[in-house]
C-alpha positions as CSV (number, residue, x, y, z in Angstrom):
1,M,2.0,-20.0,17.6
2,L,2.8,-16.9,19.3
3,P,6.2,-16.2,19.8
4,D,7.8,-15.9,22.5
5,L,7.4,-12.1,24.0
6,S,10.4,-10.4,26.3
7,G,11.8,-7.1,27.5
8,A,13.9,-7.6,24.3
9,T,11.3,-7.5,21.7
10,R,11.8,-5.2,19.1
11,I,8.3,-3.5,18.2
12,H,6.7,-2.6,15.0
13,L,3.4,-0.4,14.3
14,I,1.2,-0.3,13.0
15,V,-0.9,2.5,12.5
16,G,-4.0,3.4,10.5
17,D,-8.2,4.3,11.1
18,P,-9.4,1.7,11.2
19,V,-7.3,-1.2,11.2
20,V,-9.5,-4.3,11.6
21,Q,-8.8,-4.9,8.0
22,T,-5.0,-4.9,8.1
23,K,-3.1,-8.1,7.7
24,S,-0.1,-7.1,8.5
25,P,0.4,-7.5,12.5
26,A,-0.1,-11.3,11.7
27,G,1.7,-11.4,8.3
28,L,4.9,-9.4,9.6
29,T,5.1,-11.4,13.2
30,A,5.6,-14.0,11.3
31,E,7.7,-12.7,9.0
32,F,9.8,-11.3,11.2
33,A,9.7,-15.2,13.4
34,A,10.6,-17.4,9.6
35,R,13.8,-15.1,9.5
36,G,14.9,-15.4,13.3
37,V,14.2,-11.9,14.6
38,D,12.6,-11.4,18.3
39,A,10.1,-8.8,16.5
40,V,6.2,-8.2,16.8
41,C,3.6,-5.8,14.7
42,I,1.3,-4.6,16.7
43,P,-2.3,-2.6,15.3
44,M,-2.9,0.8,16.5
45,Q,-5.8,2.7,15.6
46,V,-5.1,6.4,15.9
47,A,-7.7,9.2,14.2
48,A,-6.3,11.6,11.9
49,A,-6.7,14.4,14.7
50,D,-4.3,12.3,16.6
51,F,-2.2,11.2,14.2
52,D,0.6,13.7,14.8
53,A,0.8,13.9,18.3
54,F,1.4,10.0,18.4
55,L,3.8,9.9,15.9
56,A,5.6,12.0,17.6
57,V,5.4,9.7,20.7
58,A,6.1,6.5,19.5
59,R,9.2,7.8,17.3
60,R,10.4,8.5,20.9
61,V,9.8,4.7,22.2
62,R,13.4,3.4,22.5
63,N,12.1,-0.4,21.9
64,V,9.8,1.2,19.1
65,D,11.9,-0.2,16.0
66,G,9.5,0.6,12.5
67,I,5.8,2.1,12.3
68,V,4.2,0.3,9.1
69,V,1.5,2.6,7.9
70,T,-2.0,2.9,6.1
71,V,-5.4,4.6,5.1
72,P,-5.8,7.6,6.6
73,H,-2.1,8.2,7.3
74,K,0.0,8.0,4.1
75,L,1.0,11.1,3.3
76,A,0.7,12.6,6.3
77,A,3.3,10.5,7.7
78,T,6.0,12.2,5.4
79,R,6.5,15.1,7.9
80,H,7.2,13.0,10.5
81,C,10.6,11.0,8.4
82,D,14.0,12.3,8.7
83,V,15.4,10.8,5.2
84,L,12.7,9.7,2.4
85,S,13.1,7.1,-0.6
86,E,13.0,8.8,-4.1
87,R,9.7,6.9,-4.9
88,S,8.7,8.3,-1.1
89,R,9.5,12.0,-2.3
90,A,8.1,12.1,-5.7
91,L,4.7,10.5,-4.3
92,A,4.8,12.7,-0.8
93,A,3.3,9.4,0.9
94,V,4.9,6.8,3.1
95,N,3.9,3.7,4.4
96,A,6.5,2.9,6.3
97,M,9.0,3.9,8.0
98,R,12.1,2.9,9.7
99,R,14.5,3.7,12.8
100,E,18.5,3.7,11.7
101,A,21.4,3.8,13.7
102,D,21.7,6.9,14.3
103,G,18.2,7.6,15.7
104,R,16.6,9.3,12.3
105,W,13.9,7.8,10.7
106,S,13.8,6.9,7.1
107,G,10.3,5.9,4.9
108,D,9.6,4.4,2.2
109,M,6.3,3.7,0.2
110,T,6.4,-0.3,-0.6
111,D,2.6,-0.9,-2.1
112,G,3.3,-0.3,-5.8
113,V,6.0,-2.2,-5.9
114,A,4.3,-5.1,-3.4
115,L,1.3,-4.9,-6.7
116,V,3.1,-5.4,-9.2
117,A,5.1,-8.5,-7.4
118,A,1.2,-9.9,-7.5
119,L,0.1,-8.8,-10.6
120,R,3.0,-11.1,-12.4
121,T,2.8,-14.0,-10.4
122,A,-0.8,-13.7,-11.2
123,G,1.2,-13.9,-14.9
124,C,-0.1,-10.5,-15.6
125,E,3.0,-8.5,-16.9
126,P,1.9,-5.2,-17.0
127,K,4.7,-3.7,-20.0
128,G,2.1,-2.6,-22.5
129,R,-0.7,-2.1,-20.8
130,R,-3.7,-0.1,-21.1
131,A,-3.9,0.6,-16.6
132,L,-6.7,2.5,-14.5
133,V,-5.7,3.2,-11.2
134,V,-9.2,4.2,-9.1
135,G,-7.3,6.0,-6.0
136,A,-4.6,9.0,-6.2
137,G,-4.2,8.7,-2.1
138,G,-0.8,7.4,-0.7
139,A,-2.1,3.4,-2.0
140,G,-2.9,4.6,-5.8
141,S,-0.2,7.0,-5.7
142,A,2.1,4.3,-5.7
143,V,0.8,1.6,-8.2
144,V,0.9,4.8,-10.4
145,L,4.0,4.4,-10.3
146,A,5.2,1.2,-10.1
147,L,2.6,0.2,-13.2
148,A,4.6,3.0,-15.2
149,E,8.1,2.2,-14.1
150,A,6.9,-1.3,-15.2
151,G,6.2,-0.1,-18.4
152,A,2.4,0.6,-17.8
153,R,0.3,3.3,-19.4
154,A,-1.3,4.6,-16.9
155,A,-4.3,6.6,-15.8
156,V,-5.4,7.4,-12.7
157,H,-9.0,9.1,-11.2
158,D,-10.2,10.0,-8.0
159,I,-13.0,12.3,-6.6
160,D,-10.6,14.9,-5.9
161,A,-10.0,16.3,-8.9
162,A,-7.2,18.1,-7.0
163,R,-5.6,15.0,-5.7
164,R,-5.6,13.4,-8.8
165,D,-4.3,16.7,-10.9
166,D,-1.3,17.0,-8.3
167,L,-0.5,13.4,-8.7
168,V,-0.2,13.7,-12.7
169,R,1.8,17.1,-12.4
170,R,4.1,14.9,-10.2
171,L,4.3,11.6,-13.0
172,A,4.6,13.9,-16.2
173,A,7.7,12.2,-16.6
174,W,5.4,8.6,-17.4
175,K,3.1,10.7,-18.9
176,V,0.2,9.5,-16.8
177,A,-3.0,10.4,-17.6
178,A,-6.4,11.6,-16.3
179,S,-9.5,9.4,-16.4
180,A,-12.3,7.7,-14.8
181,D,-13.4,5.3,-18.4
182,P,-11.9,1.7,-18.0
183,A,-13.2,1.0,-21.1
184,G,-10.0,0.0,-23.4
185,C,-7.7,-0.8,-20.7
186,D,-7.0,-4.3,-20.0
187,L,-6.4,-3.9,-16.3
188,V,-7.8,-2.2,-13.4
189,V,-7.1,-1.8,-10.6
190,N,-8.6,-0.6,-6.9
191,A,-6.6,1.5,-4.4
192,T,-9.8,3.1,-2.5
193,P,-11.4,1.8,0.7
194,L,-14.4,1.4,-1.3
195,G,-15.3,-2.4,-0.8
196,M,-14.4,-2.4,2.7
197,A,-18.0,-1.1,3.8
198,A,-21.3,-2.9,3.4
199,G,-23.0,-0.5,0.3
200,D,-20.0,1.1,-0.6
201,P,-20.4,1.8,-4.7
202,L,-18.0,-0.1,-7.2
203,P,-14.9,1.9,-7.5
204,V,-15.1,1.7,-11.5
205,D,-18.5,0.9,-14.4
206,V,-17.9,-3.0,-14.3
207,T,-20.3,-3.2,-17.6
208,R,-16.8,-0.7,-19.7
209,L,-14.7,-3.6,-18.5
210,A,-14.2,-5.7,-21.1
211,P,-13.7,-9.1,-21.0
212,G,-9.9,-11.1,-20.4
213,A,-9.2,-7.8,-18.4
214,V,-7.4,-7.6,-15.1
215,A,-9.0,-6.9,-12.2
216,A,-6.9,-6.2,-9.0
217,D,-8.4,-4.4,-5.3
218,L,-6.3,-3.4,-2.4
219,V,-8.6,-3.9,0.0
220,T,-7.9,-6.8,2.6
221,R,-11.3,-7.7,3.7
222,P,-13.3,-9.3,2.4
223,A,-10.9,-10.9,0.3
224,V,-13.1,-10.8,-2.8
225,T,-14.6,-7.3,-3.3
226,P,-17.9,-6.7,-4.8
227,F,-16.0,-4.8,-7.5
228,L,-13.9,-8.4,-8.1
229,T,-17.4,-9.8,-8.1
230,A,-18.5,-7.9,-10.3
231,A,-15.5,-7.8,-12.7
232,R,-15.3,-11.7,-12.6
233,E,-18.3,-12.0,-13.8
234,R,-17.7,-10.0,-16.6
235,G,-15.0,-12.7,-17.8
236,A,-12.0,-10.8,-16.2
237,Q,-9.1,-12.0,-14.0
238,I,-9.0,-10.7,-10.5
239,V,-5.8,-10.1,-8.1
240,T,-7.1,-10.0,-4.6
241,G,-5.5,-7.5,-1.8
242,A,-4.6,-10.8,0.0
243,D,-2.8,-11.5,-3.3
244,M,-0.7,-8.6,-2.8
245,F,0.0,-8.3,0.5
246,A,1.7,-12.1,-0.5
247,P,4.7,-10.9,-1.3
248,Q,3.8,-7.1,0.7
249,A,5.5,-9.1,3.6
250,G,8.4,-9.8,2.7
251,I,8.9,-6.1,0.9
252,L,8.1,-4.2,4.4
253,A,10.2,-6.8,6.2
254,D,13.1,-6.3,4.2
255,F,13.0,-2.5,5.0
256,L,11.7,-2.8,8.2
257,L,14.4,-4.5,9.2
258,A,17.3,-2.9,7.8
259,G,17.0,-0.3,9.9
260,H,16.4,-2.6,12.9
261,L,19.7,-5.3,12.1
262,A,22.1,-1.8,11.5
263,A,21.5,-0.9,14.8
264,G,21.3,-4.4,16.6
């Protein structure tokens, strides 16, 4: 059911390129309604070249209380935040921004904690697992940090070796390694866009994936990606992007509405 929109409705944006795959507009709008908050989430497709100009304007729109940031803008969004959470500072990335009561904008990165919550719901406790995360962008870096904080022995791979090495350096305290080989891993996470487009290569060599491992994918459309299909055929348990978004909606709403309620 559509919310009752009025001039008092508070606006939250989700900004990405593309945005057709995101579940946040419906999921967050439903979460706001369940909490009795007059607010909606609206998708905005903004190219990387236009992102800074768009954010400069969006921050000035007085009924915009929050901005959810998706691919490829999570790193660039940090420069539009006045205050960063500890994990956002460590990762130099944000996936959510909120307007505070004093007009400043705060940023946080919730992708990693959402995935860990989804894994635990699926019966996969990260502690003690050997985990490989493919993708060292905003979402991937957040997943690596969250898994390491949860007690996993984490490794990361990215086709951009400089970006991978920078993340390994940032997370040196957690002894994150650089690796592309899923052999011996009992948790493999795809945190790249691979699988969104027909014909994309698989993020890892699934023939190296051990039966009984857990394979997770942050891609939400298609619901079961070619990587997850191939992993399941190898005997792996799968966790989908939709599984991740189930806790993500609540986690995002907690962050976004903290600013909204303080201002209200």
